[in-house]
N, C-alpha and C positions, 0 to 999 in steps of 0.2 A: 794749605799749611798743615803741618803736624806738629803738635807741641806736647811736651811731656813734663811731669812733675817728678822730681827725684824721689820724694816720699812715697808716691803711688807706685813707682817702679820697684822700689825696695820692698814695699808691702807685697806686691805681686810675686817678686822673686822669692821672698821668704815663704809665701803661701805655697809655692810650687816646690819648696824644699830642695832647691838646686842652687849651685854657686853662680850660675850664669842665666841671665834672662835676655834673650834677643827681643828688642822692642821696636825695631825699625829695620825693614828690609826693602831695598830698592835695587834696581838693575845693576848699579855700579858700586854699591856699598851696603853694609849692614852695620847696625849699632846695637850694643848690648851693655848690660850692667853686670859686672863681675864682682863677687864678694868672697873675700877670704878672711876668716876671723883670726884674731890674735893666736899665734902658736900653731896654726894649721899648716899643712903642706900644700903647695900648689902642684896639682897633678898634670899641668899642661904638657903637651908635646908640640913640636913645631907645626905651624899652620901653612897651608899653601897660598895664603893671602898676606899682603902687607897689613900691618896693624899699627894703630896709634892708640896708646893708653893715656887717659887723662885721669889723674888721681883726684877723686872727689873728697875723700877723707881717709885717715889712717896713716900708718907709717910702716915701711918695710924696706928691704933691699930688693933690687931686681938685677938679675944677670941676663944679659943679651949677648949671645956668642961668648966671647972671652972677657967682656967688660961688665963690671958691677958698679952700681951707684945706689945711693939712698934715695927713696922717694917719699913724698908726703903731699898733703893737700896742695893742689896747684901744679904738681909735676906733670910733665908730658914726656912720653917715651915712644920713640918710633922703633918698630921691629920689622926688619925686612922678611919677606916670605921665606919659609923653610929654615929660618934661623932658630936654633935652640934658645929658649928663654924661660925664666921662672922667677916668680916672686918668692922671697924667703926672709927669714928673720922678721916675721910680721909681729911688730911690737904693739900695734894698735889695729883694731878691726879695719880692714882695707876695703874700700869701695871704689871701683874703677870703671869709667866709661871706656868701652872698647869699640873702635871703628875698624872694620875689616873692608879692604878694597882689593879685588871685587868681593861681593858678599861671601860670608862663610858658607861653605857647602854642607 
């Protein structure tokens, strides 16, 4: 078993001064914590893997392809591989768990 505490992951991510911390990598998937603070821009480009986002905290809009929706704590968003996507209008610091399948390269 591998178990993680969100507070510890957030502290490690902040200490590394990056928006993304991959904390689990297995043969068929990887998982990370993605952080975007209020008012910042999401620099993402499309990924070669399918993704699932689970919003842990914060509020924003997300656009996937041509569709836009509001997200907040508890929201889950699926993004197919190679689809343009971006969080925007971040009104509260956003913390998102990201599952990539297969693992992010």
